[in-house]
N, C-alpha and C positions, 0 to 999 in steps of 0.2 A: 580673455586672460590680459592681464596684466602685465608689466616688465617692470623688474626692480629698478627701480631711479636711485643714481651713485651721485649724481651731479648736484651740485647746490640748488636745493628747492625748499628753501625756506625762508619768508621773509624776515626781516627783521634777527637775522640768524646769532649773531653773537648779543642780542637780546637775551632770546632765548637760550642760550649756550649760559649766559650771566642767573637767569632762573635759574638753570638746571644745577650752576653749582651752589646756589643759595638752598637750593631745597637739602643742600646735603651738609648744611654747615653746623656743624654742634651733634650729628650724628655720629655713633661708633660705627666701627666697619662693617658689623655686622647689619646693623641696624641700615648703614648707606647701600648694602648688596641687598638691603630685602627691596630697599628702596626701588634700587635699580631694576630687580626681579619684577615687582607689581610695575614699573614705567615700563618692561619691555612686553610683558603678558595684558595687559592694556593695550600699548599701541598695534603687537599683533592681532587682538582680537579687532579692533577697530579696520584695520588693514584687509582681514580675514579673506583672502587668498592665500591659499595654501601653497602655490606656485611662489606667489612670489616672495612667501615668508622662508622656502625652501632656497631660494636663491639669497634671502637676506641671511640666513645661518653662512652657508657657504663664500659668500661675500665677508660676513663676521670672522668667518675662522682664518679668511688667506689676508697676512698682514697688507698684501701685494695691490687690493684690489680698491683699496680708497687711496 
C-alpha cells in the first residue's frame, strides 16, 4: 500500500501551475468547477489506491496539512 506524498513532487511545478491556471481561462465559475471535478476524478482513477485517496481527502479538508 502506498502512502500519500505531501512534499513537493512535481518536476516543473511552476509550469504545471501555469498550465492549470491557463486551462481555467475564459471559463465560467460553473465550467471551472466542472473542470476541477473532472481533473480530481481523472487523477483519483490514476492513483487507484483507496487508502491513498482517503488520506488525500482528509489532507484536503485540513488546511493545516499542506
